[in-house]
C-alpha positions in Angstrom: -49.2 24.3 42.0 -47.4 26.1 39.3 -49.4 28.9 38.1 -52.1 30.0 35.7 -52.4 29.9 32.0 -54.6 32.7 30.6 -55.0 30.9 27.4 -54.3 27.1 26.9 -50.8 26.4 25.7 -50.1 30.1 25.1 -46.8 29.9 26.8 -45.4 26.6 25.5 -42.3 26.9 27.7 -44.6 26.5 30.7 -47.3 24.2 29.3 -46.7 21.7 32.1 -47.4 23.3 35.5 -47.4 21.2 38.6 -49.5 21.3 41.7 -46.3 20.6 43.6 -45.1 24.1 42.5 -47.1 25.9 45.2 -44.9 27.0 48.1 -47.9 28.1 50.2 -51.5 29.0 49.9 -52.8 32.0 51.8 -56.4 33.1 52.0 -58.4 36.1 53.2 -61.8 35.7 54.7 -65.1 37.6 54.8 -68.7 36.9 54.1 -70.3 37.6 50.8 -73.5 36.8 48.9 -73.4 33.8 46.5 -73.8 34.5 42.8 -76.2 32.5 40.6 -75.0 33.4 37.1 -74.7 30.6 34.6 -71.3 28.8 34.2 -69.5 29.4 30.9 -68.7 26.2 29.0 -64.9 26.6 28.7 -62.3 23.8 29.2 -58.6 23.8 29.6 -56.1 21.6 27.8 -55.3 18.5 29.8 -52.4 16.1 29.7 -52.7 12.3 30.0 -54.2 11.3 33.3 -55.3 14.8 34.3 -58.8 15.2 35.8 -60.7 18.2 37.0 -61.1 18.1 40.8 -63.0 21.4 41.3 -63.7 24.6 39.4 -65.2 28.0 40.1 -66.9 30.4 37.7 -66.7 34.2 37.9 -63.4 34.4 39.6 -61.4 37.6 39.4 -57.7 37.3 38.6 -56.0 40.4 40.2 -53.5 42.0 37.7 -52.8 45.3 39.5 -52.3 45.7 43.2 -53.5 49.4 43.0 -56.9 49.0 41.3 -59.2 46.4 39.8 -59.5 48.1 36.4 -57.3 45.6 34.5 -58.4 42.5 36.4 -59.5 39.5 34.4 -62.7 37.5 35.0 -62.8 33.8 34.3 -63.0 30.2 35.5 -60.5 28.9 38.0 -60.0 25.1 37.5 -58.1 22.9 39.9 -57.0 19.5 38.5 -54.9 16.8 40.0 -51.9 18.4 38.3 -52.3 22.2 38.0 -54.4 25.3 38.3 -55.7 26.8 35.1 -57.5 30.1 34.6 -59.7 30.4 31.6 -60.8 34.0 30.8 -64.6 34.6 30.5 -66.9 37.5 30.2 -67.5 39.5 33.4 -70.7 38.6 35.4 -73.7 40.7 34.6 -73.4 42.5 37.9 -71.1 42.5 40.8 -72.3 41.8 44.3 -71.3 44.1 47.1 -68.7 42.5 49.4 -69.6 42.4 53.1 -66.8 43.1 55.6 -66.7 40.9 58.7 -67.5 42.9 61.8 -65.9 42.5 65.2 -69.1 41.0 66.7 -69.8 38.6 63.8 -69.0 34.9 63.7 -66.4 33.8 61.2 -68.1 31.5 58.7 -64.8 30.5 57.0 -65.7 31.7 53.6 -62.5 32.6 51.6 -62.9 35.6 49.4 -59.3 35.8 48.2 -56.7 33.2 47.2 -53.0 34.0 47.0 -50.6 31.4 45.6 -47.0 31.8 46.5 -45.3 29.6 43.9 -41.9 28.0 44.0 -40.9 29.6 40.8 -41.2 32.9 42.7 -44.4 34.2 41.1 -47.4 35.3 43.1 -50.9 34.8 41.8 -54.0 36.4 43.4 -57.6 35.5 42.8 -60.8 37.0 44.3 -64.0 35.2 44.8 -66.3 38.2 45.1 -68.9 36.7 42.7 -68.2 33.0 42.9 -70.1 32.0 46.0 -68.7 30.7 49.4 -69.2 27.0 48.9 -67.5 27.0 45.4 -64.5 29.0 46.7 -64.2 26.8 49.7 -64.1 23.6 47.7 -61.6 24.8 45.1 -59.3 26.1 47.8 -59.3 22.9 49.7 -58.7 20.9 46.5 -55.7 23.1 45.7 -54.3 22.5 49.2 -54.9 18.8 49.0 -53.1 18.2 45.7 -50.3 20.6 46.3 -49.2 18.8 49.5 -49.8 15.1 49.0 -49.3 12.7 51.9 -47.4 10.2 49.9 -44.9 10.5 47.0 -47.0 8.1 44.9 -49.9 10.5 45.0 -47.8 13.0 43.0 -49.3 13.4 39.5 -46.3 12.0 37.7 -47.1 8.4 38.8 -50.5 8.7 37.0 -49.2 10.5 34.0 -46.2 8.3 33.3 -48.2 5.1 33.7 -50.8 6.2 31.1 -48.0 7.6 28.8 -46.2 4.3 28.9 -49.2 2.1 27.9 -50.4 4.5 25.3 -47.0 4.7 23.6 -46.3 1.0 23.8 -47.2 0.3 20.1 -44.9 3.1 19.0 -41.9 1.6 20.9 -42.4 -1.8 19.5 -42.4 -0.5 15.9 -39.4 1.7 16.3 -37.8 1.6 19.7 -34.6 3.5 20.4 -32.1 2.7 23.2 -33.3 4.3 26.5 -36.0 6.2 24.7 -33.5 8.1 22.6 -31.9 9.6 25.7 -28.4 10.9 25.1 -27.5 11.9 28.6 -25.9 9.0 30.6 -27.8 8.1 33.7 -24.9 6.3 35.5 -27.1 3.5 36.7 -25.0 0.9 34.8 -21.2 0.0 34.6 -20.9 1.0 31.0 -21.7 4.7 31.8 -18.9 4.7 34.4 -16.5 2.9 32.1 -17.0 5.6 29.5 -16.3 8.3 32.0 -13.2 6.6 33.2 -11.9 6.3 29.6 -12.9 9.9 28.8 -10.9 11.3 31.7 -8.0 8.9 31.4 -8.4 7.4 34.9 -6.5 4.3 34.2 -5.8 3.4 37.8 -9.5 3.5 38.8 -12.1 0.7 38.2 -15.9 0.2 38.4 -16.9 -1.6 41.6 -20.1 -3.6 42.0 -20.1 -4.3 45.7 -23.1 -2.1 46.2 -25.3 -4.0 43.7 -28.8 -4.3 45.1 -27.6 -1.6 47.6 -26.0 -4.3 49.7 -23.5 -1.9 51.3 -25.0 1.6 51.3 -28.6 2.7 51.0 -27.7 6.1 49.4 -24.9 5.3 47.0 -25.5 4.1 43.4 -25.1 0.4 42.7 -21.9 1.0 40.7 -19.1 3.3 41.9 -15.5 3.9 40.9 -12.7 3.1 43.3 -8.9 2.8 43.1 -7.6 -0.3 41.4 -5.4 -1.0 44.4 -8.4 -1.3 46.8 -9.9 -4.8 46.9 -13.7 -5.3 47.2 -13.2 -7.1 50.5 -11.2 -4.1 52.0 -14.0 -1.7 50.9 -16.6 -3.8 52.6 -14.6 -3.9 55.7 -14.1 -0.1 55.7 -17.7 0.7 54.8 -19.1 0.0 58.3 -17.2 2.9 59.7 -18.4 5.6 57.3 -21.7 7.5 57.7 -24.4 5.5 56.0 -21.6 3.1 54.8 -20.7 5.7 52.1 -17.3 4.6 51.0 -15.2 7.2 49.1 -16.7 8.0 45.7 -14.6 8.9 42.7 -15.8 12.0 40.7 -13.3 12.9 38.1 -9.7 12.7 36.9 -7.4 15.4 35.7 -5.2 14.8 32.7 -2.1 15.1 35.0 -3.4 12.1 37.0 -4.8 13.8 40.1 -8.3 12.7 41.1 -11.3 14.4 42.7 -12.9 12.2 45.4 -15.7 12.7 47.8 -16.5 10.9 51.0 -18.6 10.9 54.2 -17.2 11.2 57.7 -15.9 8.2 59.6 -18.0 7.6 62.8 -15.4 5.7 64.8 -12.5 8.1 65.9 -10.4 5.1 66.8 -10.6 3.7 63.3 -10.3 7.0 61.4 -6.5 7.3 61.2 -6.0 3.7 60.0 -8.8 3.8 57.4 -7.8 7.3 56.2 -4.2 6.1 55.7 -5.2 3.1 53.7 -7.7 5.0 51.5 -5.4 8.0 50.9 -2.6 5.6 50.1 -4.7 3.9 47.4 -5.6 7.4 46.0 -1.9 8.3 45.9 -1.1 5.0 44.1 -3.7 5.9 41.4 -1.6 9.0 40.6 1.2 8.5 38.0 3.5 10.8 39.9 2.2 9.6 43.3 1.0 13.1 44.0 -0.1 14.1 47.5 -3.8 14.0 48.7 -5.4 17.1 50.0 -8.5 16.8 52.3 -11.1 19.6 52.4 -13.6 19.4 55.3 -16.6 21.2 53.8 -18.6 21.3 57.1 -15.9 23.5 58.6 -15.3 26.0 55.8 -18.7 26.5 54.1 -22.2 27.6 55.3 -24.5 24.9 56.5 -27.8 24.0 54.9 -29.9 25.9 57.5 -28.0 29.1 56.8 -28.4 28.6 53.0 -32.2 28.1 53.5 -32.5 31.2 55.6 -30.6 33.3 53.1 -32.8 32.0 50.2 -36.0 32.9 52.2 -34.7 36.4 52.7 -33.7 37.0 49.1 -37.0 35.6 48.0 -38.8 38.1 50.3 -36.8 41.0 49.0 -37.2 40.1 45.3 -40.8 38.9 45.3 -42.8 40.5 48.1 -41.1 43.6 49.1 -41.3 46.7 46.8 -38.7 46.6 44.0 -36.4 49.6 44.1 -33.1 48.5 42.6 -31.7 52.0 42.4 -32.4 52.6 46.0 -29.5 52.0 48.4 -31.9 50.4 50.9 -33.0 47.7 48.4 -29.4 46.9 47.4 -28.4 46.8 51.1 -31.2 44.3 51.8 -30.0 42.1 49.0 -26.5 42.1 50.5 -27.8 41.5 54.0 -29.7 38.4 52.9 -26.2 36.8 52.6 -27.4 34.8 49.5 -24.7 36.3 47.2 -22.2 36.0 50.0 -22.8 32.2 50.1 -22.7 32.0 46.3 -19.3 33.6 46.4 -18.1 31.4 49.2 -18.9 28.2 47.2 -17.2 29.6 44.1 -14.1 30.6 46.1 -13.8 27.2 47.7 -14.2 25.4 44.4 -11.6 27.6 42.9 -9.2 26.7 45.7 -9.8 23.0 44.9 -9.0 23.8 41.2 -5.6 25.1 42.4 -4.7 21.8 44.1 -5.8 19.7 41.1 -4.4 21.9 38.4 -1.6 23.9 40.0 -0.2 21.3 42.5 -1.1 18.1 40.7 -2.6 16.9 44.0 -5.6 14.7 44.4 -8.5 16.3 46.4 -10.9 14.6 48.8 -14.0 16.5 49.7 -15.3 15.4 53.1 -18.8 16.1 54.5 -20.9 14.5 57.2 -23.1 12.5 54.9 -21.5 13.6 51.6 -24.9 14.4 50.1 -25.3 18.2 50.2 -22.3 20.6 50.2 -20.1 18.1 48.4 -22.6 18.0 45.5 -22.2 21.7 44.9 -18.4 21.8 45.3 -17.6 18.7 43.3 -19.8 19.9 40.4 -18.3 23.4 40.4 -14.8 22.1 40.4 -15.5 19.8 37.4 -17.2 22.7 35.6 -14.2 24.9 36.1 -11.7 22.2 35.0 -13.5 20.2 32.3 -15.0 21.9 29.2 -17.0 18.7 28.5 -19.3 19.7 31.4 -20.0 23.1 29.8 -21.7 21.4 26.9 -25.4 20.7 27.3 -25.1 16.9 27.4 -22.0 17.1 29.6 -23.7 19.4 32.1 -26.7 17.1 32.3 -24.4 14.1 32.9 -22.7 16.1 35.6 -25.9 16.7 37.4 -26.9 13.1 37.0 -23.6 11.9 38.3 -22.9 14.3 41.2 -26.5 14.9 42.4 -29.0 12.3 41.4 -26.8 9.1 41.6 -24.7 10.5 44.5 -27.8 10.5 46.6 -28.7 14.2 47.1 -31.9 14.3 49.1 -34.1 16.0 46.5 -37.3 14.7 48.2 -36.3 16.3 51.5 -34.4 19.4 50.3 -37.2 20.3 47.9 -39.8 19.4 50.6 -42.1 17.9 47.9 -44.4 16.3 50.5 -44.3 19.3 52.9 -43.4 17.0 55.8 -40.4 18.6 57.4 -39.6 22.3 56.8 -36.4 21.9 58.7 -35.0 19.6 56.0 -35.7 22.0 53.2 -32.7 23.8 51.6 -32.1 25.1 48.1 -28.7 23.4 47.5 -29.4 22.7 43.8 -30.7 26.3 43.3 -27.4 27.6 44.9 -25.4 25.5 42.4 -27.4 26.8 39.4 -26.8 30.3 40.7 -23.0 29.6 40.9 -23.2 28.2 37.3 -24.9 31.4 36.1 -22.2 33.5 37.7 -19.6 31.7 35.6 -21.8 32.0 32.5 -22.2 35.7 33.2 -18.4 36.1 33.2 -17.5 33.7 30.4 -20.4 33.9 27.9 -18.7 32.0 25.1 -17.6 29.0 27.3 -21.1 27.4 27.8 -23.2 25.7 25.2 -26.4 26.4 27.2 -28.2 29.6 28.2 -29.6 31.0 31.4 -33.0 30.2 30.0 -32.0 26.5 30.2 -30.8 27.0 33.8 -34.1 28.6 34.8 -36.2 25.9 33.1 -34.1 23.3 34.9 -34.7 25.0 38.2 -38.5 25.1 37.5 -38.5 21.5 36.5 -37.5 20.5 40.1 -41.2 21.2 41.0 -42.9 19.4 38.1 -43.4 15.8 39.4 -43.4 14.2 35.9 -39.8 13.1 35.9 -37.7 10.8 38.1 -34.7 13.1 38.4 -35.7 15.4 41.3 -38.3 13.3 43.1 -36.2 11.0 45.3 -33.6 11.0 48.1 -31.4 8.2 46.7 -31.0 5.8 43.8 -32.4 3.0 46.0 -35.5 5.0 46.9 -36.0 5.8 43.3 -35.6 2.1 42.3 -38.0 0.9 45.0 -40.8 3.4 44.2 -40.5 2.8 40.5 -40.6 -1.0 41.0 -43.8 -0.6 43.0 -45.1 1.8 40.4 -44.4 -0.7 37.6 -46.3 -3.4 39.5 -49.3 -1.1 40.1 -49.4 -0.1 36.5 -48.9 -3.6 35.1 -45.6 -2.8 33.5 -43.6 -6.0 32.6 -40.6 -6.8 34.8 -37.2 -6.1 33.1 -38.5 -2.9 31.4 -36.0 -0.1 31.7 -37.2 2.5 34.2 -35.9 5.3 31.9 -38.5 4.2 29.4 -41.6 4.2 31.6 -40.5 7.0 34.0 -38.0 9.1 32.2 -35.6 11.7 33.7 -36.0 15.4 33.1 -33.3 15.2 30.4 -36.0 13.9 28.0 -36.9 17.5 27.2 -39.3 16.5 24.4 -41.9 15.5 27.1 -42.0 19.0 28.3 -40.9 21.3 25.5 -41.2 21.5 21.7 -38.1 21.5 19.5 -38.7 25.2 18.9 -38.7 25.9 22.7 -35.6 23.7 23.2 -33.6 26.0 20.8 -33.8 28.6 23.6 -31.3 26.4 25.4 -28.6 27.0 22.7 -26.0 29.7 23.3 -25.2 31.4 20.0 -21.8 32.6 21.3 -20.7 29.1 22.4 -17.1 28.2 21.3 -16.8 24.4 21.6 -14.7 21.8 20.1 -15.2 21.8 16.3 -17.1 25.1 16.4 -16.5 27.4 13.5 -15.1 30.9 13.9 -14.3 33.5 11.3 -10.7 34.7 10.9 -9.6 37.1 8.1 -12.9 36.4 6.3 -12.4 32.6 6.3 -14.4 30.1 8.3 -12.0 28.1 10.4 -12.4 25.4 13.0 -11.7 26.6 16.5 -8.4 25.5 18.0 -7.5 25.5 21.7 -5.0 28.2 21.8 -4.6 31.0 24.4 -4.2 33.6 21.6 -7.7 33.1 20.2 -9.5 35.4 22.5 -8.5 38.7 24.2 -8.9 39.2 27.9 -11.9 41.4 27.2 -13.9 38.2 27.0 -13.8 38.1 30.7 -16.1 41.1 30.9 -13.8 43.2 32.9 -10.9 45.6 32.4 -7.3 44.7 33.1 -7.2 47.0 36.1 -9.9 44.9 37.8 -8.5 41.5 37.0 -5.6 41.1 39.3 -4.0 40.0 42.5 -4.8 39.8 46.1 -4.0 42.0 49.2 -0.7 41.0 50.6 -0.9 38.5 53.4 -4.5 37.4 52.7 -5.5 34.0 51.6 -7.0 34.1 48.1 -10.0 32.0 49.3 -10.6 33.2 52.8 -12.4 31.2 55.4 -15.9 31.8 56.6 -15.0 34.8 58.8 -13.5 36.8 56.0 -15.8 36.6 53.0 -15.7 40.4 52.5 -12.0 40.6 51.5 -11.4 42.1 48.1 -9.0 41.4 45.3 -6.4 43.9 44.5 -6.9 46.1 41.4 -3.7 45.0 39.8 -1.7 41.8 39.1 1.7 43.2 40.3 3.6 40.6 42.3 3.4 41.1 46.0 5.9 40.4 48.8 5.5 37.1 50.5 3.3 35.8 47.8 2.0 32.3 48.4 2.0 29.6 45.7 -1.8 29.7 45.5 -1.7 33.5 45.1 0.9 33.1 42.4 -1.3 30.5 40.6 -4.3 32.8 40.5 -2.2 35.8 39.5 -0.6 33.9 36.6 -3.9 32.6 35.5 -5.7 35.9 35.5 -2.8 37.6 33.6 -3.4 35.4 30.6 -6.3 35.5 28.1 -9.1 33.2 28.9 -9.2 29.9 27.1 -12.9 29.0 26.6 -12.0 25.3 26.3 -9.6 25.3 29.1 -9.6 25.9 32.9 -12.1 28.7 33.9 -11.8 30.4 37.2 -14.4 33.0 38.2 -13.6 36.5 39.2 -14.1 36.5 43.0 -14.5 40.2 43.9 -17.9 40.9 45.6 -18.7 43.3 42.7 -18.4 40.4 40.2 -21.0 38.3 42.0 -24.3 39.7 40.7 -28.0 39.0 41.3 -29.4 36.5 38.8 -32.2 38.7 37.6 -33.8 36.4 35.1 -34.5 34.0 37.9 -35.2 36.2 40.9 -36.9 39.2 39.1 -38.6 37.6 36.1 -42.1 38.2 37.4 -41.5 41.7 38.7 -42.8 44.2 36.1 -40.7 47.1 37.4 -37.6 45.0 36.7 -38.4 44.0 33.2 -37.0 46.0 30.2 -39.5 46.0 27.3 -37.7 45.4 24.0 -34.3 45.5 25.8 -32.0 43.8 28.1 -29.9 40.6 27.3 -32.7 39.2 25.2 -32.2 41.9 22.6 -28.5 40.8 22.2 -29.6 37.2 22.1 -32.1 38.0 19.4 -29.5 39.7 17.2 -26.9 36.9 17.8 -29.6 34.4 16.8 -30.3 36.2 13.6 -26.6 36.2 12.7 -26.2 32.5 13.5 -29.2 31.7 11.3 -27.8 33.8 8.5 -24.4 32.1 8.7 -26.0 28.6 8.8 -28.0 29.5 5.6 -24.9 30.7 3.8 -22.8 27.7 4.9 -25.6 25.4 3.7 -25.6 27.1 0.3 -21.8 26.9 0.1 -21.9 23.2 0.9 -24.4 22.5 -1.9 -22.7 24.8 -4.5 -19.9 22.8 -6.2 -18.9 25.4 -8.6 -19.0 25.5 -12.5 -17.4 22.8 -14.5 -17.6 21.4 -18.0 -20.9 19.8 -18.6 -22.4 20.6 -15.3 -24.3 23.4 -13.6 -24.2 24.6 -10.1 -26.6 23.0 -7.7 -29.5 25.2 -6.7 -29.9 26.6 -3.3 -32.0 24.5 -0.9 -35.6 25.2 -1.5 -37.0 23.9 1.8 -36.3 25.2 5.3 -33.3 24.0 7.2 -33.6 21.6 10.0 -35.0 23.1 13.2 -33.0 20.8 15.4 -30.1 23.1 16.3 -31.4 26.4 15.0 -32.1 29.4 17.2 -35.5 30.4 18.3 -35.5 33.5 16.1 -35.3 32.8 12.3 -33.1 35.0 10.1 -35.2 38.0 9.0 -35.6 39.0 5.4 -34.5 42.5 4.2 -38.1 43.7 4.3 -38.6 42.9 7.9 -38.3 45.5 10.6 -34.9 45.5 12.3 -36.4 46.0 15.7 -37.1 43.0 18.0 -40.7 41.8 18.2 -43.0 43.5 20.6 -43.3 40.5 23.0 -39.6 40.5 23.9 -38.5 41.7 27.3 -35.5 41.2 29.5 -37.4 38.3 31.2 -38.3 36.5 27.9 -39.6 33.8 27.7 -41.0 33.8 31.2 -42.9 37.0 31.7 -46.5 36.7 30.5 -48.5 39.4 28.8 -50.2 41.3 31.7 -48.8 40.6 35.1 -49.3 38.9 38.4 -49.9 40.5 41.8 -46.7 40.7 43.8 -47.5 42.8 46.8 -50.4 43.4 49.2 -52.1 41.3 51.8 -50.1 38.3 53.1 -53.2 36.4 54.0 -53.7 33.4 56.3 -51.1 30.5 56.0 -52.4 27.2 54.6 -51.8 25.4 57.9 -54.3 27.6 59.7 -56.7 27.3 56.8 -56.7 23.5 56.9 -57.0 23.4 60.7 -60.0 25.8 60.5 -61.6 23.6 57.8 -61.3 20.4 59.8 -64.9 20.3 60.8 -66.1 21.1 57.3 -63.8 18.4 55.8 -65.4 15.8 58.1 -68.8 16.3 56.5 -67.8 17.1 52.9 -65.8 15.0 50.4 -63.5 16.4 47.8 -64.4 15.1 44.3 -61.7 12.9 42.8 -59.4 13.2 45.7 -57.1 10.3 44.8 -54.6 10.2 41.9 
């Protein structure tokens, strides 16, 4: 359950809102008289396959926690996909609410509905005038569709089936490979071959021993292994690894060192022998026969339960508790949640792996119990720090596809899509996105995408229309989609990407105009233009291009470590601080020297990026955690104002460049070409068009620091916690046995 639209399609960025969004439903109960007013004939906008399950008229949406003066009256509609709220006129008169006395029998009539959404918003509705039976039915319908019993009951399986058949004619007339998708899915050898060639991993090969998932149920069908390891040897070794997950190649450094991840070996008697053979093969793949460094992630990083606990605490502080950012108590609460501490721990450990790959020319093996959780975070961050390709939009999406989706991260369990096992839930992907944002915050010119993109990507985990975040493994995905194809009469051999696309097909969710919010105006990539001495020149990878001020910190903050400390301390010493200067220290270790030398040079936006690791540099990601909190929003201000100005400048430069390209200059017998009369292509332009001289220089009124997420008006954040959904459903068991929900199957 995602949320509420006060007007259909008013907020295009969130035009698709899923029932799976709802984290919990809580209700308050009392008895009240039914209302007999006529139902207004208003309808929401539906997507393909969406049906109305239940609706209630004369529902009050609570805007303010203090009074009901600004509340909205309207119709609450529950479909098999989302909850919609359509404003209506207030009822002719309001009935007086009755309070349940101590000697009265509870009739189980909900008068208030509170939705705690997974995008951290809280929405509150009151049923003062709606009538007990109507309120009861819509609440049960919301509960039913927000927590389906089976994955194939998620709305995406209905939506994509209808979309496939209705667009069949269009595909025949002008089909494009994989539906026009540019992001590699890594479900075929050619995707891995291109990655091998791109990184120069000449001593690694694509291996097909896991075709049809013959070896491991959680690895992709095609993996990359050392050339010196034969298929027969890999099959022999696989039985000793957890879930038969043989070592998985991730990335190669230009110096030949490799990043590899693997699961634990279950048989201690076989561990030494297999480790020796595998590590020898990795060493042989290195041109200089560099050493192999193993990192046991289970021993040096927080576990998934600790991460989940920290996220629950930070969510409570930012969403439910009063917002008092200037108060020491609030800041202390944020620190005590340990969320930022864990973000810093993963950044530190990933930076240490960068030292071994970049500074020591050593290959790195990331080892974890099942190799499906912590290793996804660390391997992705290491590649993001080392390879500028992954800081582009398509590169970042390929990184997520390769290191999370195809590597078998348990999205179904960790996101708890089916609400089956709360103990398995853990926000590993959210932690990763927060770490990415920390780096973007420190190096704003190094990433092609924006924090709006990261936030939309995070929200998309809960929209069950895409195959990316719905499954625990590539095999599970293939099996469910094969069954789905049979049920929907989709011909065998049809590419799954066509009939159940990944989230990277953003056109299904967002317009071209909305997608331009993903583009970072400050991005300095390969081939990007920059202005030097009044001339537009192509950017070159030199360390003199940018000053150290691009790091966002002064020279006095950018240096060194306390003597005798490890630069990336273990779990027990996460509170250590960096020294305020880069002066060499006595007994400096090689890893300390590596970081001191790196931080003493200007940052290369297209080179290695190492985040600043002082606690003061790890900030709260406000656009994500505080976007629905009115007290935290800055009207006409904040980062969005800078983005608006930069977008205007980018648009103006593009217009001038276009005119220069079309102007060939005067010559005999010719005239200059006129300026382009039509508008430029919207494909890569910023959201805000360049303004004319007559326009006001101030940003539009609708901008705020939480743009484009904060709606006009607001949502209730605080107040009554209500009754958890589990108790609600248990109490409604008798009622459910005699009543049937309309349209209760997808």
